[in-house]
C-alpha positions as CSV (number, residue, x, y, z in Angstrom):
1,M,-32.4,34.5,139.5
2,N,-29.1,32.7,139.3
3,L,-26.2,34.7,137.7
4,H,-25.0,31.6,135.9
5,T,-28.4,30.6,134.5
6,N,-28.1,28.6,131.2
7,Y,-29.9,30.4,128.4
8,S,-31.9,27.2,127.7
9,E,-33.5,27.6,131.1
10,I,-34.6,31.1,130.3
11,E,-37.9,31.8,128.6
12,M,-37.5,33.2,125.1
13,I,-39.7,36.2,126.0
14,Q,-40.2,37.4,129.6
15,T,-42.6,40.1,130.8
16,I,-40.8,42.3,133.3
17,S,-43.1,44.3,135.6
18,P,-42.4,47.5,137.5
19,N,-40.9,47.0,141.0
20,S,-39.2,43.7,140.0
21,F,-35.6,44.9,140.3
22,E,-33.6,42.8,142.7
23,S,-29.9,43.9,143.1
24,E,-28.5,40.4,143.6
25,N,-29.8,39.5,140.1
26,H,-27.9,42.2,138.3
27,W,-24.4,42.4,139.9
28,Y,-21.6,40.0,140.2
29,P,-21.5,38.8,143.8
30,K,-18.0,40.3,144.4
31,A,-19.4,43.7,143.2
32,L,-22.7,43.6,145.0
33,N,-21.2,44.5,148.5
34,A,-18.1,46.3,147.3
35,T,-17.4,49.8,148.5
36,I,-16.5,52.2,145.8
37,H,-13.0,53.7,145.9
38,P,-13.1,57.4,147.0
39,M,-11.1,58.5,144.0
40,I,-13.6,56.9,141.6
41,A,-16.5,58.5,143.5
42,F,-14.6,61.8,143.3
43,F,-14.0,61.4,139.6
44,L,-17.6,60.5,138.8
45,N,-18.8,63.6,140.7
46,L,-16.5,66.0,138.9
47,D,-18.4,68.6,136.9
48,K,-17.5,69.5,133.3
49,Q,-15.8,72.7,134.2
50,R,-13.4,71.2,136.7
51,I,-12.4,68.5,134.2
52,I,-11.7,71.1,131.6
53,N,-9.7,73.3,134.1
54,R,-7.6,70.4,135.2
55,Y,-7.0,69.0,131.7
56,C,-6.0,72.3,130.2
57,H,-3.7,73.0,133.2
58,L,-1.8,69.8,132.4
59,H,-2.1,70.2,128.6
60,P,-1.7,74.0,128.0
61,K,-1.6,73.5,124.2
62,V,-5.1,72.1,124.2
63,S,-7.9,74.5,123.1
64,R,-10.1,75.1,126.2
65,S,-13.1,76.2,124.1
66,F,-12.8,73.1,121.9
67,L,-12.6,70.7,124.9
68,E,-15.7,72.4,126.3
69,E,-17.4,71.8,122.9
70,I,-16.4,68.2,122.9
71,L,-17.7,67.5,126.4
72,S,-20.9,69.2,125.5
73,Y,-21.3,67.4,122.2
74,K,-24.9,66.1,121.4
75,C,-24.6,62.6,119.9
76,R,-27.1,61.8,117.1
77,Y,-26.7,58.1,116.7
78,F,-24.0,56.7,119.0
79,L,-25.6,57.5,122.4
80,W,-24.1,54.8,124.7
81,C,-20.6,53.4,124.6
82,G,-17.9,51.5,126.5
83,A,-14.3,52.2,125.5
84,D,-11.5,49.8,126.3
85,L,-8.2,51.6,127.0
86,I,-4.6,50.5,127.8
87,N,-2.4,52.5,130.2
88,S,0.8,52.6,128.2
89,T,4.2,54.4,128.4
90,S,7.4,54.9,126.4
91,A,11.0,54.5,127.6
92,Q,11.0,58.2,128.1
93,G,8.1,58.1,130.5
94,N,5.5,59.5,128.0
95,R,2.3,57.9,129.3
96,K,-0.8,57.6,127.2
97,M,-4.2,56.1,127.5
98,V,-4.6,54.2,124.3
99,V,-8.1,53.4,122.8
100,I,-8.2,49.8,121.8
101,E,-11.9,49.8,120.8
102,N,-15.2,51.4,121.6
103,N,-18.3,49.2,121.9
104,S,-21.9,50.0,121.0
105,C,-23.3,47.3,123.4
106,P,-20.9,47.5,126.4
107,S,-21.0,45.6,129.6
108,G,-20.1,47.1,132.9
109,Q,-23.1,47.7,135.1
110,K,-22.8,44.3,136.9
111,S,-19.1,45.1,137.7
112,M,-19.6,48.6,139.1
113,P,-19.9,49.3,142.9
114,L,-22.7,51.7,143.8
115,L,-21.8,55.3,143.8
116,D,-24.6,56.0,146.3
117,D,-25.7,53.2,148.6
118,N,-29.2,54.8,148.8
119,K,-29.7,54.5,145.0
120,E,-29.8,50.7,144.6
121,Q,-30.3,50.7,140.8
122,G,-27.0,52.5,140.3
123,S,-25.9,53.6,136.9
124,Y,-28.5,51.3,135.3
125,R,-31.0,54.0,136.2
126,L,-28.7,56.9,135.1
127,L,-28.5,55.4,131.6
128,V,-32.2,54.8,131.3
129,E,-33.3,58.2,132.7
130,N,-30.6,60.4,131.2
131,T,-30.1,58.7,127.8
132,F,-32.8,56.1,126.8
133,K,-35.8,58.0,128.0
134,P,-34.9,61.3,126.3
135,Y,-34.0,59.5,123.1
136,I,-37.2,57.6,122.6
137,N,-39.3,60.7,123.6
138,S,-37.4,63.0,121.2
139,R,-39.2,64.0,118.0
140,S,-36.1,63.7,115.8
141,S,-35.3,60.0,116.6
142,G,-38.0,58.5,114.3
143,N,-41.7,58.2,113.6
144,K,-44.0,58.0,116.6
145,I,-45.6,54.6,116.8
146,E,-47.8,52.9,119.4
147,G,-46.6,49.8,121.1
148,K,-44.7,48.2,124.0
149,L,-41.1,48.7,125.2
150,A,-38.6,45.9,124.9
151,V,-35.0,44.8,125.6
152,I,-33.5,42.5,123.0
153,Y,-30.3,40.6,123.8
154,D,-28.0,37.7,122.7
155,K,-25.6,37.9,125.7
156,N,-25.2,39.2,129.2
157,F,-28.6,38.3,130.7
158,V,-27.5,39.7,134.1
159,E,-27.3,43.2,132.8
160,T,-30.0,43.1,130.1
161,S,-32.6,41.9,132.6
162,G,-31.4,44.7,134.9
163,Y,-32.1,47.2,132.2
164,A,-35.5,45.7,131.5
165,S,-36.4,46.0,135.2
166,V,-35.2,49.6,135.4
167,I,-37.0,50.6,132.2
168,A,-40.2,49.1,133.7
169,D,-39.8,51.3,136.8
170,V,-38.9,54.5,134.9
171,F,-41.8,54.2,132.5
172,N,-44.1,52.4,134.9
173,E,-45.1,49.8,132.4
174,E,-44.4,46.2,131.5
175,V,-41.3,45.6,129.4
176,L,-40.6,42.6,127.2
177,L,-37.2,41.0,127.6
178,I,-36.5,39.1,124.4
179,E,-33.7,36.8,123.4
180,Y,-32.5,37.3,119.9
181,F,-29.6,34.9,119.2
182,N,-27.5,34.6,116.1
183,N,-28.0,31.7,113.7
184,Q,-31.4,30.9,115.2
185,T,-34.8,30.8,113.4
186,N,-36.1,33.6,115.7
187,E,-39.7,33.1,114.6
188,H,-40.8,35.1,117.6
189,I,-39.5,38.4,116.3
190,K,-39.6,40.2,113.0
191,F,-39.4,43.6,111.4
192,E,-42.3,44.7,109.3
193,N,-42.4,48.1,107.6
194,G,-39.6,49.2,109.9
195,I,-41.5,48.2,113.1
196,L,-40.2,45.6,115.4
197,K,-42.9,43.0,116.2
198,V,-42.8,40.3,118.8
199,F,-45.0,37.2,119.1
200,H,-46.0,36.8,122.7
201,Q,-49.0,35.3,124.4
202,N,-50.5,34.2,121.1
203,E,-50.4,37.6,119.4
204,W,-48.0,40.0,117.6
205,H,-47.1,43.1,119.5
206,D,-45.6,46.3,118.0
207,I,-42.5,47.6,119.8
208,R,-42.3,51.4,119.9
209,A,-38.8,51.4,121.3
210,C,-36.2,48.9,122.4
211,F,-32.9,48.8,124.2
212,K,-30.5,46.7,122.1
213,Y,-27.8,44.4,123.6
214,V,-27.2,42.3,120.4
215,T,-23.5,41.7,120.1
216,Q,-22.9,38.9,117.6
217,Q,-23.2,40.3,114.0
218,P,-26.3,42.4,115.0
219,W,-26.6,43.7,111.4
220,N,-27.8,40.3,110.1
221,R,-31.0,40.6,112.2
222,V,-31.6,44.2,112.9
223,P,-32.2,46.6,109.9
224,I,-30.3,49.8,109.6
225,K,-33.5,51.9,109.1
226,T,-36.4,51.3,111.5
227,K,-39.5,53.1,112.8
228,T,-39.0,51.4,116.2
229,K,-36.5,53.5,118.1
230,I,-33.5,51.5,119.0
231,L,-30.6,52.3,121.3
232,N,-28.0,52.0,119.9
233,P,-29.2,51.9,116.2
234,I,-27.4,49.4,113.9
235,V,-25.6,52.2,112.1
236,A,-23.6,52.8,115.3
237,C,-22.4,49.2,115.2
238,L,-21.5,49.4,111.5
239,A,-19.8,52.8,111.9
240,G,-17.4,51.5,114.5
241,G,-19.2,50.3,117.6
242,R,-19.0,46.7,116.4
243,N,-16.7,47.2,113.4
244,K,-13.1,47.8,114.1
245,M,-12.3,48.4,110.5
246,V,-14.5,51.5,110.1
247,A,-13.7,52.6,113.6
248,A,-10.0,52.9,112.8
249,K,-11.0,55.0,109.8
250,A,-13.4,57.1,111.8
251,Y,-10.6,57.8,114.4
252,D,-8.2,58.8,111.7
253,L,-10.6,61.1,110.0
254,F,-11.6,62.8,113.3
255,N,-8.0,63.2,114.3
256,A,-7.4,65.1,111.1
257,E,-10.4,67.3,111.8
258,I,-9.4,68.2,115.3
259,A,-5.6,68.4,114.7
260,E,-5.4,72.2,115.5
261,S,-7.2,71.7,118.9
262,G,-4.3,69.9,120.5
263,L,-6.5,66.9,121.1
264,A,-6.2,63.5,119.4
265,I,-7.5,59.9,119.8
266,N,-4.5,57.8,121.0
267,M,-4.6,54.5,119.1
268,P,-2.2,51.8,118.1
269,Q,-0.7,52.2,114.6
270,T,-3.4,50.5,112.5
271,I,-3.2,49.0,109.0
272,W,-6.6,48.4,107.6
273,D,-8.1,46.5,104.6
274,V,-5.4,43.8,104.9
275,S,-5.8,40.5,103.0
276,K,-4.7,37.4,104.8
277,A,-1.8,36.9,102.4
278,E,-0.5,40.4,103.2
279,I,-0.5,39.9,107.0
280,P,3.1,38.4,107.3
281,L,4.5,41.5,105.5
282,W,2.9,43.9,107.9
283,V,3.9,41.8,111.0
284,K,7.5,41.9,109.7
285,K,7.4,45.6,109.3
286,M,6.3,46.1,112.9
287,G,9.3,44.1,114.1
288,G,7.7,40.7,114.3
289,Q,5.2,41.7,117.0
290,A,1.6,42.7,116.1
291,V,-2.1,42.3,116.8
292,I,-4.3,40.8,114.1
293,K,-8.0,41.4,114.3
294,I,-11.1,40.1,112.6
295,P,-12.8,43.6,112.5
296,Y,-16.3,42.4,113.2
297,S,-15.7,40.1,116.2
298,N,-16.0,41.1,119.9
299,A,-15.9,39.7,123.5
300,G,-12.2,38.8,123.0
301,Q,-13.0,36.6,119.9
302,G,-11.2,37.2,116.6
303,V,-8.1,38.9,118.2
304,F,-4.7,37.3,117.7
305,T,-1.5,38.5,119.4
306,V,1.7,37.6,117.5
307,V,5.1,37.8,119.1
308,N,7.0,35.0,117.3
309,Q,7.0,33.0,114.1
310,Q,5.1,30.1,115.7
311,E,2.1,32.3,116.6
312,L,2.1,33.8,113.1
313,D,2.2,30.4,111.5
314,A,-0.6,29.2,113.7
315,F,-2.7,32.1,112.6
316,M,-2.0,31.7,108.9
317,Q,-3.1,28.0,109.1
318,Q,-6.6,29.0,110.2
319,E,-9.5,29.5,107.8
320,F,-11.7,32.6,108.1
321,S,-15.0,33.6,106.5
322,Y,-14.1,37.2,106.3
323,Q,-11.7,38.5,103.6
324,R,-10.3,41.7,105.3
325,F,-8.3,42.1,108.5
326,I,-6.7,44.9,110.5
327,V,-3.1,44.7,111.8
328,Q,-2.1,46.9,114.7
329,S,1.1,47.6,116.6
330,L,1.4,45.4,119.7
331,I,1.8,47.0,123.1
332,G,3.6,44.4,125.2
333,N,6.7,44.7,127.5
334,Y,9.4,47.1,126.4
335,S,11.7,44.4,125.0
336,W,9.0,42.9,122.9
337,S,6.6,45.6,121.7
338,S,6.0,46.7,118.1
339,T,8.0,49.6,116.7
340,S,5.4,51.9,115.3
341,E,5.6,55.3,113.6
342,K,5.3,57.0,117.0
343,G,7.9,54.8,118.7
344,K,7.7,51.9,121.1
345,F,5.0,51.9,123.8
346,Y,4.6,49.2,126.4
347,H,2.1,48.3,129.2
348,V,2.3,50.2,132.5
349,G,0.5,47.2,134.0
350,T,-0.6,46.6,137.6
351,I,1.4,47.3,140.7
352,P,3.7,44.3,141.3
353,N,2.1,41.7,143.6
354,L,3.9,40.0,146.5
355,K,5.6,37.7,144.1
356,G,6.9,40.7,142.1
357,N,4.6,40.0,139.1
358,T,3.1,42.7,137.0
359,F,-0.1,42.0,135.0
360,V,-1.4,43.6,131.9
361,S,-4.7,45.4,132.6
362,D,-7.1,47.4,130.6
363,L,-9.8,49.9,131.6
364,R,-13.4,50.0,130.5
365,V,-15.1,53.4,130.6
366,M,-18.8,53.4,129.9
367,A,-20.3,56.8,128.9
368,S,-23.6,58.1,127.5
369,A,-25.1,61.1,125.8
370,T,-27.2,63.4,128.0
371,K,-28.8,66.8,127.6
372,E,-25.7,68.3,129.2
373,G,-23.3,66.4,127.0
374,I,-21.4,63.1,127.3
375,K,-21.0,61.8,130.9
376,P,-19.2,58.8,132.4
377,L,-21.4,56.1,133.8
378,C,-19.2,53.4,135.2
379,V,-15.7,52.0,135.2
380,Y,-14.1,48.7,135.7
381,A,-10.8,46.9,134.8
382,R,-9.6,43.5,133.8
383,R,-6.2,41.8,134.0
384,A,-4.5,39.1,131.9
385,E,-4.3,35.5,133.1
386,K,-0.5,35.4,133.3
387,P,2.1,38.0,134.5
388,L,3.9,40.1,131.9
389,S,7.4,38.6,131.2
390,E,10.4,40.9,130.6
391,Q,11.8,38.5,128.1
392,L,9.9,36.1,125.9
393,E,10.7,32.4,126.1
394,N,10.4,30.0,123.2
395,G,6.8,28.9,122.9
396,A,5.5,31.7,125.1
397,D,1.7,32.2,125.0
398,S,1.4,35.9,124.3
399,W,-2.4,35.9,124.6
400,A,-2.3,34.6,128.2
401,M,-0.1,37.6,129.0
402,L,-1.9,40.2,127.0
403,G,-5.6,39.1,126.6
404,T,-7.8,40.8,129.2
405,N,-11.4,40.0,128.0
406,L,-13.4,38.1,130.6
407,S,-15.9,36.5,128.3
408,V,-15.6,32.7,127.7
409,K,-17.5,31.3,124.8
410,K,-19.0,27.9,125.7
411,G,-21.2,27.4,122.7
412,S,-22.8,29.2,119.8
413,N,-25.0,31.2,122.1
414,E,-23.7,30.4,125.6
415,W,-21.1,32.5,127.4
416,G,-19.3,32.4,130.8
417,S,-17.1,34.9,132.5
418,D,-13.7,34.6,134.2
419,T,-14.5,36.9,137.1
420,N,-11.2,36.0,138.9
421,R,-9.6,38.5,136.6
422,L,-12.2,41.3,137.1
423,M,-10.8,44.3,138.9
424,L,-13.4,46.4,140.6
425,M,-13.3,50.1,141.3
426,D,-13.4,49.4,145.0
427,R,-11.1,50.1,147.9
428,R,-9.2,46.8,147.4
429,D,-8.7,46.4,143.6
430,F,-8.4,50.0,142.4
431,N,-5.1,50.6,144.2
432,K,-3.5,47.7,142.3
433,L,-4.0,49.4,139.0
434,G,-1.6,52.2,139.7
435,L,-4.0,54.8,138.3
436,G,-4.5,58.4,139.5
437,L,-7.2,61.0,139.0
438,D,-5.5,62.5,135.9
439,D,-5.4,59.0,134.3
440,L,-9.1,58.7,134.8
441,I,-9.8,62.1,133.3
442,E,-7.6,61.2,130.3
443,A,-9.4,57.9,129.9
444,F,-12.7,59.7,129.9
445,I,-11.6,62.3,127.3
446,Q,-10.3,59.5,125.1
447,T,-13.6,57.7,125.4
448,V,-15.5,60.9,124.5
449,L,-13.3,61.6,121.5
450,S,-13.7,58.0,120.1
451,M,-17.4,58.1,120.8
452,I,-17.8,61.4,118.8
453,A,-15.6,60.0,116.0
454,I,-18.0,57.1,115.5
455,D,-21.1,59.3,115.8
456,K,-19.7,61.5,113.1
457,M,-19.1,58.5,110.9
458,C,-22.7,57.5,111.5
459,Q,-23.8,60.9,110.3
460,N,-21.6,60.5,107.2
461,L,-23.3,57.1,106.5
462,I,-26.9,58.3,106.9
463,G,-28.2,60.7,104.2
464,K,-30.6,63.6,104.7
465,N,-33.4,61.4,103.8
466,G,-32.5,58.9,106.5
467,N,-31.3,56.3,104.1
468,F,-28.0,54.4,104.5
469,K,-25.3,55.4,102.0
470,K,-24.5,52.1,100.5
471,R,-21.8,53.1,98.1
472,L,-19.9,55.1,100.8
473,F,-20.0,52.1,103.2
474,K,-18.8,49.7,100.5
475,S,-15.9,52.1,99.8
476,L,-15.0,52.1,103.5
477,N,-15.5,48.4,104.1
478,N,-15.9,46.2,101.0
479,D,-15.8,42.8,102.7
480,A,-18.0,40.4,100.7
481,T,-18.9,38.3,103.8
482,L,-19.9,41.3,105.8
483,I,-22.0,42.7,103.0
484,R,-23.9,39.4,102.7
485,E,-24.6,39.5,106.5
486,I,-26.0,43.0,106.3
487,N,-28.2,42.0,103.4
488,Q,-29.9,39.4,105.6
489,A,-31.7,42.2,107.4
490,N,-31.7,45.0,104.8
491,I,-32.3,45.7,101.1
492,S,-29.3,44.6,99.1
493,L,-26.2,46.8,99.4
């Protein structure tokens, strides 16, 4: 199967049989034969107690018992995540891993070198065996129904087909791999009495459980309450996994809850519920540099870096369907980063190359809930297109220096990827990031904290009867366009 297959060439529904997994179909070519860096292998093999001992040694004010509780946390709704983090520092050398966002449908498997060459399905299998299988077999995750297993997707065919093949192997049964694109008729799929049904081979099939990789406004197609067990459920997307507005509030609430533990989610200063007209005022307060985000976009879409008046004017001239935005402090170079309440932070960046250039990079940490607690699955990094300038020139393109996302949107449901900027956790690329073992541990703990914050927000939004708390959600995120999208798949909010 070609990694760059056009979606129009792929069948709408494919039947994936056991023993169909082929490694070359589910990894980037540059990752397929890469050798994992020894430090990454060491990090991924660290047990919980060693992580706690090391972290508390370096952070003596952190509660050891609380950190153990956090790493042993049993997620109820947000079971699989991928956090994007920036390695930042202050002029005083105070380094922090800052959470930019945490995703409920994260990519990463196709970019991760094998931890063990003898286990060819890598962390695809770890996620399916340790998280997906226990979840759909648990009594508490929904009503038991008969039916098939499925993977639904609107992006990232390389990984979603990989998950389908591994699920087929783990359960020893055929799995339906189903495209579910946004703004399409999607007559092949429907929800009826909470059960996902798929029309395939001239008949409707009930789906007892599905693995969801639906990234573009998933709430307009997938209901919040279903009998079919879905990983991750839509509430995880609305509570922060695909909603930066509610995520920022979830982080803030959780930080207040755990303040006495010595732990906190590191995040940029965030102003939420901002109307478009208010944006210039907040940008000015942050020193003229800021990041403006459409809270419900992803894959690098709907994010605008502003470092000068021209970029702000260009943003203000655009029309948007959503009414509410978030404005965050910008982490750039020291001479042009936002001044936030906690001071000025700037990118550590990559180790300078032979030309003396340093590039902005971020780190993706994928983790999942297991019976032993939350565990890391895979790690990769991405760098910006252009090197980080010490001083901004007139007309400088800040996104080219700060944007790291690899996804390239080619059409309404067609995506490419700029793999030239992908940085693997192998012997060659990892050294360029300038990261150490303690940075990786910090990134993992930040991932766990943000994952728990969103899971707790999910619990706040779902009542004891299993129904979605509509009024509470509206009070948290009263954007008329978003509400209309949710109503497409749910009873009116």
